[in-house]
N, C-alpha and C positions, 0 to 999 in steps of 0.2 A: 504494500500500500504506500502510495506517495501522497504526502500532504503538500499541496501546491498553493501558496498565497497568490491571490490575484490583485490585492491592494492592501494598503495600510491606512489607519486612521478612519474617520467617519465624518458624516455631515450633520449628525445630531448633536444636541446639547442636553441630553437627558439629565434631570436634576439629581439622580441617584448614582450616576455612573462616572468613572474617572478615565474612561477610554480616551475621550477628547483631550484631556489634560496630558495623558501619558503618550499618546500616539499622534496627536495633531489632526489636521484636516485630512480629507480623503486624498490619497495618492495612489492612483491606479497604475499598474504595470501595463506596458503596451501589449497589444495583441501579438506582435512579433516576438516579444520576450517570453510571453506565456507559451506560445506554440513551440518555440525553440526548446523550452524546458520539457514540454510534453513529449516532443520527439526524442529527447535524451533519455527520459525515463522509460519510454516504450522500448527503446533499443536495449535497455538494461533488463527487460523482462517484467517490468511492473505491470500488475494486472488490474489494479484499482487506484483511481486518482480521486482524492478528496480536494475540492476547491475550498480554500480557506479565505475568510474575509470578515471584518467586523460587520459588513453589510453588503452581501453579494449583489443585491438589487441596485445599489448605487454605483456599481462598477462603471467606469468610463465617463462619468459626468464631468470630470476634471480634464479629460484629454480628448474631448470631442468624439467619443465613440459610445457604444452601448453594450450592455450585457448580452443581448441576443447576438450581436455581431461577433463578439469574442467566443461565445459558446458554439456558434456554427463553425468557426474556424477550428476549434478544438475537436468537436465531434467528428469532423471530416478526417481527422488523423487516427481515430480509434479503430483498431482492427477487431475482428470478431474474437470474443473471449476476454476483452477488457471492458471495464465499467467506469463510469464517471459519476461521482456524487456531488451535487451542488451544496454550497455552504449556506449558512444562515442569512436570511434576508428579512428586513423590516417591511411592514406593509406599504408604507408610502411610496417606496421606490420600485416595487415590483408591480404595482397597480397598472402602470402604463405599458408594461411588457407582458401582460398575462397571456394573450394569444400566442406570442412567440415562445414564451417559457413553457407553456403547455405543450406546444409542438416538440420542443426539445426534450421534455420529460417523457414523451411517448417514444422517443428514439430507443431502439433495442440496446444501445450501448450506454444508456443513461438510466440511473435508478429513478423510479417514479417515487421520489421522496423529496420533501422540502421542509426545512425548519423555519417556521414563521412565528417568532415570539410575540404574544399579545400583551403579556405582563399584567393586565387587569381587564375585567369585563365592564368597567364603569368609565364613561366618557369623562366624568369629573376627575377621576384619578388619573386617567391618561393625560388630561390637560395639565394637571399639576406635575406629572412626570416629564412634561414637554416631549411627548412621544410623536407629535405631528400627525396623528391619525386618530380616528374614532373607531368604536367597536364595529360600526357598519362597514368601514373600509376593510377591516380584517375579515369580516364575514363575506364580503365580495370576493376576496382572494380565495378563501377556503371553498366557497360555493362554486366558483368558476373552475378551480382546479379539480375538485371532486367530480364535476360534471364532464370535464374534457380530458381528464387523464384517468384511465380505468384503474381502480383499486389504489390510487395514490395514498401514500402514508404521509400525513402532515403532523409534524411535531411542533409543540409550542411550549412556552414558559409562562409561569405565573409567579408574581411576587406577592406574598401575603403580608399584610400589615404595613403598607406604605403609610407614612405619617398622616395623610389626609383621608385615608380609607375608612369609611364608616361601616357599620354592620350592613346597611342597605347596599353600599357599594360592593361589599364582599358577596352578598347574595346575588348580585348581577354576575359576578365572576362564576359562581356556582352554576347559575343558569346557562352560561355560555359553555361550560365544560359538559354539563348534562346534555345540551343540544348537540354538540359535535362528537362527544366521546372520543377524544384524541387517544390514539394508541400509545403515544409517547408524550408524557407530560412532566416537565421539569419544574418541581415545586421548590421555591426558596422562601425564606423569611427575610423581611427587610433588614438590611444592615447599613448603619449610617457611615458611609465612607468619608473619612476626614477630608475636608476641603470642598465637598459637594454641597449644593444648596439644600438638598434634602436632609443633610446631617444637622442643619440648624433648625429644622422644623420640630414641633412638639411630637414626640413619638407615641404611637399606640401602645398601651400597656403590654408588657412582654407576655403575660399569660393569655391575653386576647389574641396576640399574634400566633402563639403556639396553638391555641384552640382552632383558629382559622386554618392553619396549616394541617392540623390533624383532620379537620372536617373535609378539606379538599382531598386529602390523601385517601380518606375512606370512600369518597365518591369515586375517585379514580380506580380504586381497587374493587369497586362494586360491579364493574362491567368488563366484558371480554371482547376482543376485536378479531381474533384469529381463528375462531372455531370453524368458520366456513371454508377454511383451507384444507381441512381433513378430507382425505380421499383424492385430492388433486395431484396431478403430476406437474412439477414445476422445475424450471431450470435455475440452477444456483451457481454461485462462484464461492469457493472456499478460500479464506484468507487468514484464518487465525485458529489457535488452539483454545478450546473452552477451559474455563476455570477448573472443571473436574478432571482435566487431562485425559478424559475418555472420549471426548468428542471434538470434532472440528466445527468451527463457526463459519457458516456460509450465509449468503444473503440471496434472496430471490429478487425479482424485478422491482418489487415494492420496498426493498431494503429491510424486509423482515428477517430477523435472525432465524436461521434454520440450522439445527444441530444434527450432525450426521456422525456415525461411528468413526473414530479416529483412524485414519489411514494416510501415511505420509505421501502416498502416490496421488492423493486427491488435492493436496495443497496447491493453490494457484490455478486450479483447473475449473472449467465449467462442465457441468454434468446435470443429469436429471434425477430427481428424487420423487418418491411417493410419500406424501404427508400422512403420517399415521397418528399423530397426536398434536394437540394444541395446548399451550400454556398461556399464562397472562402476558409474558414478555417474549415468547419465542414459539416456534413450531418444530416438531421432530420429524425427520425424514429418513426414509430407507433409500439407499443408493440403488439406482437402476444400472447395474454393472455395464451393460452393453453400451450405455451412453458415454461412459468414461473414455472408451477407446476412440470416440469421435470428437474428443476435445480438440480445439484448434491447436496447431503447432506454433508455439511462440518461443521467444528466447528464454533461456533458463532464468527464473527469477532470482534476485539477490537472496543471500542467506538472511534469516530472521535477524533484525537489528542492524544490518549493513546499510550504509549510506548509498543510495542509488547514484550511479555514475561517479563514484567517489574518486576514481583515478583521474578524472578530468580536473579535479580541484586540488590535486596535490602540489601543483605548480601554478604560478600566476597565469590566469587565463587571458588571452588577448581580448581586447575590447569588443571585437566582433562576435565573440562566442560567449560573452557574459550573459548571465541569467538576469531575471528581474532585479532591478536595483532600486534603492531608495534615495530620495533627495533629503539630506539631513536638514531638518527644521524648516522644510519648504513644502509647498503643495505639489503633489504629483511626483512621478518618477523622473530621475535625471536622465537626460539624453546623452550627456557626456560628462566627463569629470577630469579635472586637471591632476588628480592624484594618480600615483602609479597603479597599474592594474593589480588586482588582488583576487584571491579566490572568491567567487561570487555564486549567485544562484540563491533562490529564496530559502531553501532548506539550510544551506551552509551559513547564510546570513543569520538565520534564526539560531543556529547552534552557536555561532560566535557570540551573539547577544546574550544567550543563555549562560555561556561560560563566564562572561563578565559579571552577570547578575549573581551567579553562584560565588564567584571570587569576592565580590563586595559583601555578600552575606556572611561568608566565613570571617572576613576582616572585622565586620561589625560585631560578630559573636566574640571574637578574640579580644576586642577592645572592651566589651562588657565584662 
């Protein structure tokens, strides 16, 4: 699996979030940079690409292009047996691209999955969060995609106990979840991040926040979404080992987790399974053996934990082959740089940044 950043920063000013402070305004990588990286990882045998962004739907607004244009360029490069998963998108910026995004999500090499965080089911709370949309906008996104993308899995997020959330506001959130019965629901309790406007607001009593979180969790646990898959034959791609070490984790077209008996020969391959059981968070499949032999012939994937295309980055890369780059402290990706060329590419850049963060953390602990 390759995690591929398509941009950094965001366009929002959410009152509870520090992303804007930490990463600045939106800076999109060019389509050429992204497709170059995709070509590299496909040559390495990567089978699954996750597009990463603070807000996928906002991609390209700063460089005079759009998300659909970039996605079409990437999808055209994907051979049979590889899959693309789109990253998180906020409702405002995906609304204008719904027909194009639905078309891309129907593509056989793209998972029919989208993470669209709503955060609250009350317009009053969304306004105080400065989310730039209302509940109706979110519903338009969900309704359109469910109508035009067969079986799509839509994941969302809810924050319980935002400072201005009343019991009536929270009841609106419960009604929204009850209406759509999201198969994946990320529930969190409000946390006052220092330096954010929301941190200065009067907080909801802690016990009330906990009670709301428990109530929402009970609602989420009260319904099941995958029972209708039992008995179906579905094509899946295996990419990981399950926690029990007895199964492989595969995903079907809707990006639902499918557990199959562990067999190293299945890792990184597409094959068909017969669904024999459904659980709350996954489905269980039996491998149809004759379909394994028909899996597309692709380059041998990297060993687990290995950096894709690592040899390319052991020495300074020429400017023409550099991966997506960031403009320090400025909007958008840099087109050129006066600095000497250095190992580049989004994954390497993230690893280098993470190394500095770890080093600073250790120094702080030592000082304390």
